[in-house]
KOLMAR-223511 format. One line per 2 residues: number of its first residue (from 0); their letters; for each residue z, x, y of N, C-alpha, C, O. Coordinates in Angstrom, 1 decimal. Example, Ala and Ser with C-alpha at 12.3 -4.5 7.8 and 13.67 -1.06 7.14 Angstrom:
<nodes>
0 = AS = 7.8,13.2,-5.7,7.8,12.3,-4.5,7.8,13.2,-3.3,8.5,14.2,-3.3 ~ 7.1,12.8,-2.2,7.1,13.7,-1.1,7.9,12.9,0.0,8.0,13.4,1.1
</nodes>
This chain:
<nodes>
0 = MV = 118.9,97.1,93.2,117.7,96.3,93.1,116.7,96.6,94.3,115.5,96.8,94.1 ~ 117.3,96.7,95.5,116.4,97.0,96.6,115.8,98.4,96.5,114.7,98.6,96.8
2 = NS = 116.7,99.4,96.1,116.2,100.8,96.0,115.1,100.9,95.0,114.1,101.6,95.2 ~ 115.2,100.2,93.8,114.2,100.3,92.8,112.9,99.7,93.3,111.8,100.2,93.0
4 = SV = 113.0,98.6,94.1,111.8,98.0,94.7,111.1,98.9,95.7,109.9,99.0,95.7 ~ 111.9,99.6,96.5,111.4,100.5,97.4,110.6,101.6,96.7,109.5,102.0,97.2
6 = YC = 111.2,102.2,95.7,110.6,103.3,95.0,109.3,102.8,94.3,108.3,103.6,94.3 ~ 109.3,101.6,93.8,108.1,101.1,93.1,106.9,101.0,94.1,105.8,101.3,93.9
8 = IR = 107.3,100.4,95.3,106.3,100.2,96.4,105.8,101.6,96.9,104.6,101.7,97.1 ~ 106.7,102.6,97.0,106.3,103.9,97.4,105.3,104.6,96.4,104.4,105.2,96.8
10 = IY = 105.6,104.4,95.2,104.8,105.0,94.1,103.4,104.3,94.1,102.4,105.0,94.0 ~ 103.4,103.0,94.3,102.1,102.3,94.4,101.3,102.8,95.6,100.1,103.0,95.4
12 = CF = 101.9,102.9,96.8,101.2,103.3,98.0,100.7,104.7,97.8,99.5,105.0,98.2 ~ 101.5,105.6,97.2,101.1,107.0,97.0,99.9,107.1,96.1,99.0,107.9,96.3
14 = SV = 100.0,106.3,95.0,98.9,106.4,94.0,97.6,105.9,94.5,96.5,106.4,94.3 ~ 97.7,104.7,95.3,96.5,104.2,95.9,95.9,105.1,96.9,94.7,105.3,97.0
16 = LL = 96.8,105.8,97.7,96.3,106.8,98.7,95.6,107.9,98.0,94.5,108.3,98.5 ~ 96.1,108.5,96.9,95.4,109.6,96.2,94.1,109.1,95.7,93.1,109.9,95.7
18 = LQ = 94.0,107.9,95.1,92.8,107.4,94.6,91.7,107.2,95.7,90.6,107.5,95.6 ~ 92.2,106.7,96.8,91.4,106.5,98.0,90.8,107.8,98.5,89.6,107.9,98.8
20 = RG = 91.7,108.9,98.6,91.2,110.1,99.1,90.3,110.8,98.1,89.4,111.6,98.5 ~ 90.5,110.6,96.8,89.6,111.1,95.8,88.2,110.6,96.0,87.2,111.4,95.9
22 = FW = 88.0,109.3,96.2,86.7,108.8,96.5,86.1,109.3,97.8,84.9,109.7,97.8 ~ 87.0,109.5,98.8,86.5,109.9,100.1,86.0,111.4,100.0,85.0,111.7,100.6
24 = AY = 86.8,112.2,99.3,86.4,113.6,99.2,85.1,113.8,98.4,84.3,114.6,98.7 ~ 85.0,112.9,97.3,83.8,113.0,96.5,82.6,112.6,97.3,81.5,113.2,97.2
26 = LQ = 82.7,111.6,98.2,81.6,111.2,99.0,81.2,112.3,100.0,80.1,112.5,100.3 ~ 82.2,112.9,100.6,81.9,114.0,101.6,81.3,115.2,100.9,80.3,115.8,101.5
28 = IT = 81.7,115.5,99.7,81.0,116.6,99.0,79.6,116.3,98.7,78.7,117.1,98.7 ~ 79.4,115.0,98.3,78.0,114.5,98.1,77.1,114.7,99.3,76.0,115.1,99.2
30 = IY = 77.7,114.3,100.4,76.9,114.4,101.7,76.6,115.9,102.0,75.5,116.2,102.4 ~ 77.6,116.7,101.8,77.4,118.1,102.0,76.3,118.7,101.1,75.4,119.5,101.6
32 = CI = 76.3,118.3,99.9,75.3,118.8,98.9,73.9,118.3,99.3,72.9,119.0,99.1 ~ 73.8,117.1,99.8,72.5,116.5,100.3,72.0,117.4,101.4,70.8,117.7,101.4
34 = RQ = 72.8,117.8,102.3,72.4,118.7,103.4,71.9,120.0,102.9,71.0,120.6,103.5 ~ 72.5,120.5,101.9,72.2,121.9,101.4,71.0,121.8,100.4,70.5,122.8,99.9
36 = HR = 70.5,120.6,100.1,69.4,120.4,99.1,69.7,121.0,97.8,68.8,121.6,97.1 ~ 70.9,120.8,97.3,71.3,121.4,96.0,71.5,120.3,95.0,71.9,120.6,93.8
38 = ME = 71.1,119.1,95.3,71.3,118.0,94.3,70.1,117.1,94.2,69.4,116.9,95.2 ~ 69.8,116.7,93.0,68.6,115.9,92.8,68.7,114.5,93.4,69.8,114.0,93.5
40 = RS = 67.6,114.0,93.9,67.7,112.7,94.6,68.2,111.6,93.7,68.9,110.7,94.2 ~ 67.8,111.6,92.4,68.3,110.6,91.5,69.8,110.6,91.3,70.4,109.5,91.3
42 = FV = 70.4,111.8,91.3,71.8,111.9,91.1,72.5,111.5,92.4,73.6,110.8,92.4 ~ 71.9,111.8,93.6,72.4,111.4,94.9,72.5,109.9,94.9,73.4,109.3,95.5
44 = WN = 71.4,109.2,94.4,71.3,107.8,94.4,72.5,107.2,93.6,73.1,106.2,94.0 ~ 72.8,107.8,92.5,73.9,107.3,91.6,75.2,107.5,92.3,76.1,106.6,92.1
46 = TT = 75.4,108.5,93.1,76.7,108.7,93.7,77.0,107.7,94.7,78.2,107.5,95.1 ~ 76.0,107.0,95.3,76.2,106.0,96.3,77.0,104.8,95.7,77.5,104.0,96.5
48 = HC = 77.1,104.7,94.4,77.8,103.6,93.8,79.3,103.8,94.0,80.1,102.9,93.7 ~ 79.8,105.0,94.4,81.2,105.2,94.6,81.6,104.6,95.9,82.8,104.4,96.2
50 = IP = 80.7,104.2,96.8,81.0,103.6,98.1,81.8,102.3,98.0,82.8,102.2,98.7 ~ 81.4,101.3,97.2,82.2,100.1,97.0,83.6,100.4,96.5,84.6,99.8,97.0
52 = GL = 83.7,101.4,95.6,85.1,101.7,95.1,85.9,102.4,96.2,87.1,102.1,96.4 ~ 85.2,103.2,97.1,85.9,103.8,98.2,86.4,102.7,99.2,87.6,102.8,99.6
54 = AY = 85.5,101.8,99.5,85.9,100.7,100.4,87.1,99.9,99.9,88.0,99.5,100.6 ~ 87.1,99.6,98.6,88.1,98.8,97.9,89.5,99.6,98.0,90.5,99.0,98.3
56 = TM = 89.5,100.8,97.6,90.7,101.6,97.6,91.3,101.8,99.0,92.5,101.8,99.2 ~ 90.4,102.0,100.0,90.8,102.1,101.4,91.5,100.8,101.8,92.5,100.9,102.5
58 = SL = 90.9,99.7,101.5,91.5,98.4,101.9,92.8,98.1,101.3,93.6,97.4,101.8 ~ 93.0,98.6,100.0,94.3,98.3,99.3,95.5,98.8,100.1,96.4,98.1,100.4
60 = LE = 95.5,100.1,100.4,96.6,100.7,101.1,96.8,100.2,102.5,97.9,99.8,102.9 ~ 95.7,100.1,103.2,95.7,99.6,104.6,96.2,98.2,104.7,97.0,97.8,105.5
62 = TG = 95.7,97.3,103.8,96.2,95.9,103.8,97.6,95.8,103.5,98.3,95.0,104.1 ~ 98.1,96.6,102.5,99.6,96.5,102.2,100.4,96.9,103.4,101.4,96.2,103.7
64 = II = 100.1,98.0,104.0,100.9,98.5,105.1,100.8,97.5,106.3,101.8,97.3,107.0 ~ 99.6,97.0,106.5,99.4,96.0,107.7,100.3,94.8,107.5,100.9,94.3,108.4
66 = FL = 100.3,94.2,106.3,101.1,93.0,106.0,102.6,93.3,106.2,103.3,92.5,106.7 ~ 103.0,94.5,105.7,104.4,94.8,105.9,104.8,95.0,107.4,105.8,94.5,107.8
68 = CL = 103.9,95.6,108.2,104.1,95.7,109.6,104.1,94.3,110.3,104.9,94.1,111.2 ~ 103.2,93.5,109.9,103.1,92.1,110.5,104.4,91.3,110.2,104.8,90.6,111.1
70 = QV = 104.9,91.5,109.0,106.2,90.8,108.7,107.3,91.3,109.6,108.1,90.4,110.1 ~ 107.4,92.6,109.9,108.4,93.1,110.8,108.2,92.6,112.2,109.2,92.2,112.9
72 = IA = 107.0,92.6,112.7,106.6,92.1,114.0,107.0,90.7,114.2,107.6,90.3,115.2 ~ 106.7,89.9,113.1,107.1,88.4,113.2,108.6,88.2,113.3,109.1,87.4,114.0
74 = EI = 109.3,89.0,112.5,110.8,88.9,112.6,111.4,89.3,113.9,112.3,88.7,114.4 ~ 110.8,90.4,114.5,111.2,90.8,115.9,110.9,89.7,116.9,111.7,89.4,117.8
76 = TI = 109.8,89.0,116.7,109.4,87.9,117.6,110.3,86.8,117.5,110.7,86.2,118.5 ~ 110.7,86.4,116.3,111.7,85.4,116.1,113.0,85.7,116.7,113.7,84.8,117.3
78 = LN = 113.5,86.9,116.6,114.7,87.4,117.2,114.6,87.3,118.7,115.6,86.9,119.4 ~ 113.5,87.6,119.3,113.3,87.5,120.7,113.4,86.1,121.2,113.9,85.8,122.2
80 = EY = 112.8,85.2,120.4,112.9,83.7,120.7,114.4,83.2,120.6,114.8,82.4,121.5 ~ 115.1,83.7,119.7,116.5,83.4,119.6,117.3,83.8,120.9,118.1,83.1,121.4
82 = LM = 117.0,85.0,121.3,117.6,85.5,122.5,117.3,84.7,123.8,118.1,84.6,124.7 ~ 116.1,84.3,123.8,115.6,83.4,125.0,116.4,82.1,125.0,116.5,81.5,126.1
84 = LL = 116.8,81.6,123.9,117.6,80.4,123.8,119.1,80.6,123.9,119.9,79.6,123.8 ~ 119.5,81.8,124.2,120.9,82.1,124.2,121.7,81.4,125.2,122.8,80.9,124.9
86 = ND = 121.2,81.3,126.4,121.9,80.6,127.5,122.2,79.2,127.2,123.3,78.7,127.6 ~ 121.3,78.5,126.5,121.5,77.1,126.2,122.3,76.9,124.9,123.2,76.0,124.9
88 = KI = 122.0,77.7,123.9,122.6,77.5,122.6,124.1,77.9,122.6,124.9,77.3,121.8 ~ 124.5,78.9,123.4,125.9,79.4,123.3,126.8,78.3,123.7,128.0,78.3,123.4
90 = KT = 126.4,77.3,124.5,127.3,76.3,125.0,127.5,75.2,123.9,128.5,74.6,123.9 ~ 126.5,75.0,123.1,126.6,74.0,122.0,126.9,74.5,120.7,127.5,73.8,119.8
92 = DP = 126.6,75.8,120.5,126.9,76.4,119.2,127.7,77.7,119.4,127.1,78.7,119.7 ~ 129.0,77.7,119.2,129.8,78.9,119.4,129.5,80.0,118.5,129.8,81.2,118.8
94 = KF = 128.9,79.7,117.3,128.6,80.8,116.3,127.2,81.3,116.5,126.7,82.0,115.6 ~ 126.6,81.0,117.6,125.2,81.4,117.8,125.1,82.9,117.9,124.1,83.5,117.5
96 = FT = 126.1,83.6,118.5,126.1,85.0,118.6,126.1,85.7,117.2,125.5,86.7,117.0 ~ 126.9,85.1,116.3,126.9,85.6,115.0,125.6,85.5,114.3,125.2,86.4,113.6
98 = KI = 124.8,84.5,114.5,123.5,84.3,114.0,122.6,85.4,114.5,121.7,86.0,113.8 ~ 122.7,85.7,115.8,121.9,86.7,116.5,122.2,88.1,115.9,121.3,88.9,115.6
100 = IK = 123.5,88.4,115.7,123.8,89.7,115.1,123.2,89.8,113.7,122.7,90.9,113.3 ~ 123.3,88.7,112.9,122.7,88.8,111.5,121.2,89.0,111.6,120.6,89.8,110.8
102 = KH = 120.6,88.3,112.5,119.1,88.5,112.7,118.8,89.9,113.1,117.8,90.5,112.6 ~ 119.6,90.4,114.0,119.3,91.8,114.5,119.5,92.8,113.4,118.7,93.7,113.3
104 = CS = 120.6,92.6,112.6,120.8,93.6,111.5,119.7,93.5,110.5,119.3,94.5,109.9 ~ 119.2,92.3,110.3,118.1,92.1,109.3,116.8,92.8,109.8,116.1,93.4,109.0
106 = VI = 116.5,92.7,111.1,115.4,93.4,111.7,115.5,94.9,111.6,114.5,95.6,111.1 ~ 116.7,95.5,111.9,116.9,96.9,111.7,116.7,97.3,110.3,116.1,98.4,110.0
108 = EN = 117.3,96.5,109.4,117.2,96.9,107.9,115.8,96.9,107.5,115.4,97.8,106.7 ~ 115.0,95.9,107.9,113.6,95.8,107.5,112.7,97.0,108.1,111.8,97.5,107.5
110 = IN = 113.0,97.4,109.3,112.3,98.5,109.9,112.6,99.8,109.2,111.8,100.6,108.9 ~ 113.9,100.0,108.8,114.3,101.2,108.0,113.6,101.1,106.6,113.2,102.2,106.1
112 = LL = 113.6,99.9,106.1,112.9,99.8,104.8,111.5,100.1,104.8,110.9,100.7,103.9 ~ 110.8,99.6,105.9,109.4,99.9,106.1,109.2,101.4,106.3,108.2,102.0,105.7
114 = ND = 110.1,102.1,107.0,110.0,103.6,107.1,110.1,104.3,105.8,109.4,105.2,105.5 ~ 111.0,103.8,104.9,111.2,104.3,103.6,110.0,104.2,102.8,109.6,105.1,102.0
116 = II = 109.3,103.1,102.9,108.1,102.8,102.1,106.9,103.7,102.5,106.2,104.2,101.6 ~ 106.6,103.8,103.8,105.4,104.4,104.3,105.6,105.8,104.8,104.7,106.4,105.4
118 = SE = 106.8,106.3,104.7,107.1,107.7,105.3,106.1,108.7,104.7,105.4,109.4,105.5 ~ 106.1,108.9,103.4,105.3,109.9,102.8,103.8,109.6,102.9,102.9,110.4,103.2
120 = TS = 103.4,108.3,102.6,102.0,107.9,102.5,101.4,108.0,103.9,100.2,108.4,104.0 ~ 102.1,107.6,104.9,101.5,107.7,106.3,101.3,109.1,106.8,100.3,109.4,107.4
122 = SL = 102.3,110.0,106.4,102.1,111.4,106.8,100.9,112.0,106.1,100.1,112.8,106.7 ~ 100.8,111.8,104.8,99.7,112.3,104.1,98.4,111.7,104.5,97.3,112.3,104.6
124 = QF = 98.4,110.4,104.9,97.3,109.7,105.5,96.8,110.4,106.8,95.6,110.5,106.9 ~ 97.7,110.7,107.6,97.3,111.4,108.9,96.7,112.7,108.6,95.8,113.2,109.4
126 = VF = 97.1,113.4,107.6,96.6,114.7,107.3,95.1,114.6,106.9,94.2,115.3,107.3 ~ 94.8,113.6,106.0,93.5,113.3,105.6,92.6,112.8,106.7,91.4,113.0,106.8
128 = IF = 93.2,112.0,107.6,92.4,111.5,108.8,92.0,112.7,109.6,90.9,112.7,110.1 ~ 92.9,113.6,109.8,92.6,114.8,110.6,91.5,115.6,109.9,90.5,116.0,110.6
130 = TT = 91.6,115.7,108.6,90.5,116.5,107.9,89.2,115.8,108.0,88.1,116.4,108.2 ~ 89.2,114.5,107.8,87.9,113.7,107.9,87.3,113.8,109.3,86.1,114.0,109.4
132 = LL = 88.1,113.7,110.3,87.6,113.8,111.7,87.1,115.2,112.0,86.1,115.4,112.7 ~ 87.8,116.2,111.5,87.4,117.6,111.7,86.1,117.8,111.1,85.2,118.4,111.7
134 = MG = 85.8,117.3,109.8,84.5,117.5,109.2,83.5,116.7,109.9,82.3,117.2,110.1 ~ 83.8,115.5,110.4,82.9,114.7,111.1,82.4,115.3,112.4,81.2,115.3,112.7
136 = FT = 83.4,115.7,113.2,83.0,116.3,114.5,82.2,117.6,114.3,81.3,117.9,115.0 ~ 82.6,118.4,113.3,81.9,119.6,113.0,80.4,119.4,112.6,79.5,120.0,113.1
138 = FV = 80.2,118.3,111.8,78.8,118.0,111.4,78.1,117.4,112.6,76.9,117.7,112.7 ~ 78.7,116.7,113.5,78.0,116.1,114.6,77.6,117.3,115.6,76.5,117.2,116.1
140 = LK = 78.5,118.2,115.7,78.1,119.4,116.6,76.9,120.2,116.0,76.1,120.7,116.8 ~ 76.8,120.2,114.7,75.8,121.0,114.1,74.5,120.2,113.8,73.4,120.7,114.0
142 = YK = 74.7,118.9,113.4,73.6,118.0,113.2,73.7,116.8,114.0,74.2,115.8,113.6 ~ 73.3,116.9,115.3,73.5,115.8,116.2,72.7,114.5,115.9,73.1,113.4,116.3
144 = MG = 71.6,114.6,115.1,70.8,113.5,114.8,71.2,112.8,113.5,70.6,111.8,113.2 ~ 72.2,113.3,112.8,72.6,112.7,111.5,73.4,111.5,111.7,74.6,111.6,112.3
146 = IV = 73.0,110.4,111.3,73.7,109.1,111.5,75.0,109.2,110.6,76.0,108.6,110.9 ~ 74.9,109.8,109.4,76.0,109.8,108.5,77.2,110.6,109.1,78.3,110.2,108.8
148 = NY = 76.9,111.5,110.0,78.0,112.2,110.6,78.9,111.3,111.5,80.1,111.4,111.5 ~ 78.2,110.4,112.2,78.9,109.5,113.1,79.7,108.5,112.2,80.7,107.9,112.6
150 = FI = 79.1,108.2,111.0,79.8,107.2,110.1,81.1,107.8,109.6,82.0,107.1,109.4 ~ 81.1,109.2,109.3,82.3,109.8,108.9,83.4,109.8,109.9,84.5,109.5,109.6
152 = IL = 83.0,110.0,111.2,84.0,109.9,112.3,84.5,108.5,112.4,85.7,108.3,112.6 ~ 83.6,107.5,112.3,84.0,106.1,112.4,85.0,105.7,111.3,86.0,105.0,111.6
154 = CG = 84.7,106.2,110.1,85.6,105.9,109.0,86.9,106.5,109.2,88.0,105.9,108.9 ~ 87.0,107.7,109.7,88.2,108.4,109.9,89.0,107.7,111.0,90.3,107.6,110.9
156 = AV = 88.3,107.2,112.0,89.0,106.5,113.1,89.6,105.2,112.7,90.7,104.8,113.0 ~ 88.7,104.4,112.0,89.1,103.1,111.5,90.3,103.2,110.5,91.1,102.3,110.4
158 = LG = 90.3,104.3,109.8,91.4,104.5,108.8,92.7,104.6,109.4,93.7,104.1,108.8 ~ 92.8,105.2,110.5,94.2,105.4,111.1,94.5,104.5,112.3,95.7,104.4,112.7
160 = LP = 93.5,103.8,112.9,93.7,103.0,114.0,94.6,101.8,113.8,95.5,101.5,114.6 ~ 94.4,101.0,112.7,95.2,99.8,112.5,96.7,100.1,112.5,97.5,99.4,113.1
162 = IC = 97.2,101.0,111.7,98.6,101.3,111.5,99.2,101.8,112.8,100.3,101.6,113.2 ~ 98.4,102.6,113.6,98.8,103.1,114.9,99.0,101.9,115.9,100.0,101.9,116.7
164 = IL = 98.1,101.0,115.9,98.2,99.8,116.8,99.4,99.0,116.4,100.2,98.5,117.3 ~ 99.7,98.8,115.1,100.8,98.0,114.7,102.1,98.8,115.0,103.1,98.1,115.4
166 = GE = 102.1,100.1,114.9,103.3,100.9,115.3,103.6,100.7,116.7,104.7,100.7,117.1 ~ 102.5,100.7,117.5,102.7,100.5,119.0,103.3,99.1,119.3,104.1,99.0,120.2
168 = FI = 102.8,98.1,118.6,103.3,96.7,118.7,104.8,96.7,118.4,105.6,96.1,119.1 ~ 105.2,97.3,117.3,106.6,97.3,116.9,107.5,98.0,117.9,108.6,97.5,118.2
170 = KI = 107.0,99.1,118.5,107.8,99.8,119.5,107.9,98.9,120.7,109.0,98.8,121.3 ~ 106.9,98.3,121.2,106.9,97.4,122.4,107.8,96.2,122.2,108.6,95.9,123.0
172 = KT = 107.7,95.6,121.0,108.5,94.4,120.7,110.0,94.8,120.7,110.8,94.0,121.2 ~ 110.4,95.9,120.1,111.8,96.3,120.1,112.3,96.7,121.5,113.5,96.4,121.8
174 = EN = 111.5,97.2,122.3,111.9,97.5,123.7,112.1,96.3,124.5,112.9,96.2,125.4 ~ 111.3,95.2,124.2,111.4,93.9,124.9,112.7,93.2,124.6,113.2,92.4,125.3
176 = LS = 113.4,93.6,123.4,114.6,92.9,123.1,115.7,93.2,124.1,116.4,92.2,124.5 ~ 115.8,94.4,124.5,116.9,94.7,125.5,116.6,94.1,126.9,117.5,93.6,127.6
178 = NT = 115.3,93.9,127.2,114.9,93.3,128.5,115.3,91.8,128.4,115.7,91.2,129.4 ~ 115.1,91.2,127.3,115.5,89.8,127.1,117.0,89.6,127.2,117.5,88.6,127.7
180 = FY = 117.7,90.5,126.7,119.2,90.5,126.7,119.7,90.5,128.2,120.6,89.7,128.5 ~ 119.0,91.3,129.0,119.5,91.4,130.4,119.2,90.1,131.2,119.9,89.8,132.2
182 = QT = 118.4,89.2,130.7,118.1,87.9,131.3,119.1,86.8,131.0,119.0,85.7,131.6 ~ 120.0,87.1,130.1,121.1,86.1,129.8,122.2,86.1,130.8,122.4,87.1,131.5
184 = YW = 122.9,85.0,130.9,124.0,84.9,131.8,125.3,85.4,131.1,126.2,84.6,130.8 ~ 125.3,86.7,130.9,126.5,87.2,130.1,127.8,87.1,130.9,128.8,87.1,130.3
186 = YE = 127.7,87.1,132.2,128.9,87.1,133.0,129.6,85.7,133.0,130.7,85.6,133.4 ~ 128.9,84.7,132.5,129.5,83.4,132.3,130.1,83.2,131.0,130.7,82.1,130.7
188 = LS = 130.0,84.2,130.1,130.6,84.1,128.8,132.1,84.4,128.8,132.6,84.9,129.7 ~ 132.7,84.0,127.7,134.1,84.3,127.5,134.3,85.8,127.3,133.3,86.5,127.0
190 = LK = 135.5,86.3,127.4,135.8,87.7,127.1,135.4,88.1,125.7,134.9,89.2,125.5 ~ 135.7,87.3,124.8,135.3,87.6,123.4,133.8,87.7,123.2,133.3,88.6,122.5
192 = DQ = 133.1,86.7,123.8,131.6,86.7,123.7,131.0,87.9,124.4,130.0,88.4,124.1 ~ 131.6,88.3,125.5,131.1,89.4,126.3,131.2,90.7,125.5,130.3,91.6,125.5
194 = KI = 132.3,90.9,124.7,132.4,92.0,123.8,131.3,92.0,122.7,130.7,93.0,122.4 ~ 131.1,90.8,122.2,130.0,90.7,121.2,128.6,91.0,121.8,127.8,91.6,121.2
196 = FL = 128.5,90.5,123.1,127.2,90.8,123.8,127.0,92.3,124.0,125.9,92.7,123.8 ~ 128.0,93.0,124.3,127.9,94.5,124.5,127.5,95.2,123.2,126.7,96.1,123.2
198 = II = 128.0,94.7,122.1,127.7,95.3,120.8,126.2,95.0,120.5,125.5,96.0,120.1 ~ 125.7,93.8,120.7,124.3,93.5,120.5,123.4,94.3,121.5,122.3,94.7,121.1
200 = LG = 123.9,94.4,122.7,123.1,95.1,123.7,122.9,96.6,123.3,121.9,97.2,123.5 ~ 124.0,97.2,122.8,123.9,98.6,122.4,123.0,98.7,121.2,122.3,99.7,121.1
202 = MA = 122.9,97.7,120.3,122.0,97.8,119.2,120.6,97.7,119.7,119.6,98.3,119.2 ~ 120.4,96.8,120.7,119.0,96.5,121.2,118.5,97.7,122.0,117.2,97.9,122.1
204 = QR = 119.3,98.5,122.6,118.9,99.6,123.4,118.4,100.9,122.6,117.9,101.8,123.2 ~ 118.7,100.9,121.3,118.3,102.0,120.5,116.8,101.9,120.3,116.2,100.9,120.4
206 = EY = 116.2,103.1,120.0,114.8,103.1,119.8,114.5,102.9,118.3,115.0,103.6,117.4 ~ 113.6,101.9,118.0,113.2,101.6,116.7,111.7,101.7,116.6,111.0,101.4,117.6
208 = GI = 111.2,102.0,115.4,109.8,102.1,115.2,109.5,102.8,113.9,110.4,103.2,113.2 ~ 108.2,102.7,113.5,107.8,103.4,112.2,107.4,104.8,112.5,106.8,105.1,113.5
210 = KA = 107.8,105.7,111.5,107.6,107.1,111.7,106.9,107.7,110.5,107.2,107.3,109.4 ~ 106.1,108.7,110.7,105.5,109.5,109.6,106.3,110.6,109.3,106.7,111.4,110.2
212 = AR = 106.7,110.8,108.1,107.6,111.9,107.6,108.9,111.8,108.3,109.6,112.8,108.4 ~ 109.3,110.6,108.8,110.6,110.4,109.5,110.8,111.2,110.8,111.9,111.3,111.3
214 = MY = 109.7,111.7,111.3,109.8,112.6,112.5,108.9,112.1,113.6,109.3,112.1,114.8 ~ 107.6,111.8,113.3,106.6,111.5,114.3,106.4,110.0,114.4,106.1,109.3,113.4
216 = EI = 106.6,109.4,115.6,106.4,108.0,115.8,104.9,107.6,115.6,104.0,108.3,116.1 ~ 104.7,106.6,114.8,103.3,106.1,114.6,103.0,105.1,115.7,103.4,104.0,115.8
218 = KL = 102.1,105.6,116.6,101.7,104.8,117.7,100.3,105.3,118.2,99.8,106.2,117.6 ~ 99.8,104.7,119.2,98.4,105.0,119.7,98.4,106.5,120.2,97.3,107.1,120.1
220 = YI = 99.5,106.9,120.8,99.5,108.3,121.3,99.2,109.3,120.2,98.4,110.2,120.5 ~ 99.8,109.2,119.1,99.6,110.2,118.0,98.2,110.1,117.5,97.6,111.1,117.0
222 = FV = 97.6,108.9,117.5,96.2,108.7,117.1,95.2,109.5,118.0,94.3,110.2,117.6 ~ 95.5,109.3,119.3,94.7,110.0,120.3,94.9,111.5,120.2,93.9,112.3,120.4
224 = QI = 96.1,112.0,119.9,96.3,113.4,119.8,95.6,114.0,118.5,95.0,115.1,118.6 ~ 95.5,113.2,117.5,94.8,113.6,116.3,93.3,113.8,116.6,92.7,114.7,116.2
226 = LK = 92.8,112.8,117.4,91.4,112.9,117.8,91.1,114.2,118.6,90.1,114.9,118.4 ~ 92.0,114.4,119.6,91.8,115.6,120.4,91.9,116.9,119.6,91.1,117.8,119.8
228 = IA = 92.9,117.0,118.7,93.1,118.2,118.0,91.9,118.4,117.0,91.4,119.6,116.9 ~ 91.5,117.4,116.4,90.3,117.5,115.5,89.1,117.9,116.2,88.3,118.8,115.7
230 = FS = 88.8,117.4,117.4,87.6,117.8,118.1,87.7,119.2,118.6,86.8,119.9,118.6 ~ 88.9,119.6,119.0,89.1,121.0,119.5,88.9,122.0,118.4,88.2,123.0,118.6
232 = YS = 89.5,121.7,117.2,89.3,122.6,116.1,87.8,122.7,115.6,87.3,123.7,115.2 ~ 87.2,121.5,115.7,85.8,121.5,115.2,84.9,122.3,116.2,84.0,123.0,115.8
234 = AL = 85.2,122.1,117.5,84.4,122.9,118.5,84.7,124.4,118.3,83.8,125.2,118.5 ~ 85.9,124.8,118.0,86.2,126.2,117.7,85.5,126.7,116.5,84.9,127.8,116.5
236 = LY = 85.5,125.9,115.4,84.8,126.3,114.2,83.3,126.4,114.4,82.6,127.3,113.9 ~ 82.7,125.5,115.2,81.3,125.5,115.6,81.0,126.8,116.4,79.9,127.4,116.2
238 = SL = 81.8,127.1,117.3,81.6,128.3,118.2,81.7,129.6,117.3,80.9,130.6,117.6 ~ 82.6,129.6,116.4,82.7,130.8,115.5,81.5,131.0,114.5,81.2,132.1,114.1
240 = ST = 80.9,129.8,114.2,79.8,129.9,113.2,78.5,130.2,113.8,77.5,130.5,113.1 ~ 78.4,130.1,115.2,77.1,130.3,115.8,77.1,131.7,116.5,76.1,132.1,117.1
</nodes>
């Protein structure tokens, strides 16, 4: 049941992404044709009606991924609150460690599930973000007074920034779990509870986060790198064309 739900969500995200990029590519071709004066003004005016559809399809995918990431962040925050209460709760509730283990396993499972859902779509999304920024920077270098060029760069940046910020939050939140563990009075626990504590601590010290294509961590660093690479390649293309 879980696997079928994952595949359905992945197919949905992938289809929305393709629709979104179709609108975006069509808009960029339209802008290019305007610059080359190969399209009648009336037809150009009609093509502007694709902008609301573009905005709608862009928001569909981004909103879905953002809500999934927010759910994972909320669950990590709840687990962190549980750990902060460990020193007091362990004295009154002997099974509190078991609850923490279940919560931690649930967090890990949801992070892995989120990676399964957005692995392909996020990697394809970064490719199109790079392409959009590359075209935008190239147009800016060639037509510095064109406002539309800066709008293309802004759209490309806004498209990838939210998921990178949320990926950074998830990474920071998971790293804080091990720090919270170290603040507990583990040396006052019984031998059995100390063994359980070591198991949970080992789980907390692992690196968790969302990844594109299961290889590249989605965080602010990768967003900055995409900006740098896109600008470098656009400068190279501009120098070769002049």
